[in-house]
C-alpha positions, 0 to 999 in steps of 0.5 A, spaced: 879 718 647 883 713 643 880 715 636 882 721 637 888 720 639 889 715 633 887 721 629 890 726 631 896 722 630 894 721 622 894 728 622 901 730 623 904 724 619 900 726 613 903 731 608 897 738 608 893 737 603 891 729 604 890 733 611 887 739 609 882 734 605 881 730 612 880 736 617 873 737 614 868 743 617 864 737 619 871 733 623 870 741 627 863 740 628 864 733 632 870 734 635 868 740 640 862 739 639 858 744 636 851 745 637 848 751 635 846 754 627 852 759 630 857 755 633 857 750 626 857 756 622 864 759 625 867 751 623 864 752 615 867 759 615 874 756 618 875 751 613 873 756 608 878 761 610 882 756 610 882 754 604 883 760 601 890 761 604 887 767 609 887 763 616 894 758 616 892 751 617 898 751 622 893 755 627 887 751 626 890 745 627 894 748 634 888 750 638 882 745 636 889 739 639 888 744 645 881 743 645 880 737 644 884 737 651 879 741 655 872 740 658 866 737 652 862 742 655 868 748 654 872 745 647 868 750 642 869 756 647 876 754 648 877 754 640 874 760 638 878 764 643 884 761 642 882 762 635 881 768 635 888 769 639 892 767 635 890 770 629 890 777 633 897 776 634 898 774 625 895 780 625 888 776 621 882 779 621 877 774 623 870 775 623 871 782 620 864 785 622 860 788 616 860 796 616 854 798 615 851 803 609 846 808 609 840 807 604 840 811 597 834 811 596 831 817 597 825 819 603 819 820 600 818 828 598 811 830 603 805 833 600 805 840 598 799 843 604 801 850 599 795 850 594 791 848 599 790 854 604 
């Protein structure tokens, strides 16, 4: 627990670009105890969206700080839910659902039976 406290303190004292280099998806996965492939993908997604400027780093850091104070089994869930709420308040679409498009390939024509009779 002391290590987490020192890490958070170090993040607070560093400049933003240097902090972003240190605060990676692997750090999220380790500190939030991400277990499933979907949880790990979400951590990768969040850092990618931070790096492309979609999600402000301040939101991620704030929610993460609170999440690591939760029970070990609830950290990831707390982080994901908290980040979804914070992004919604900011008008940021998090994990947009893909739009389903109907297939554009034509169906096979049915054979004509008129010539048989």
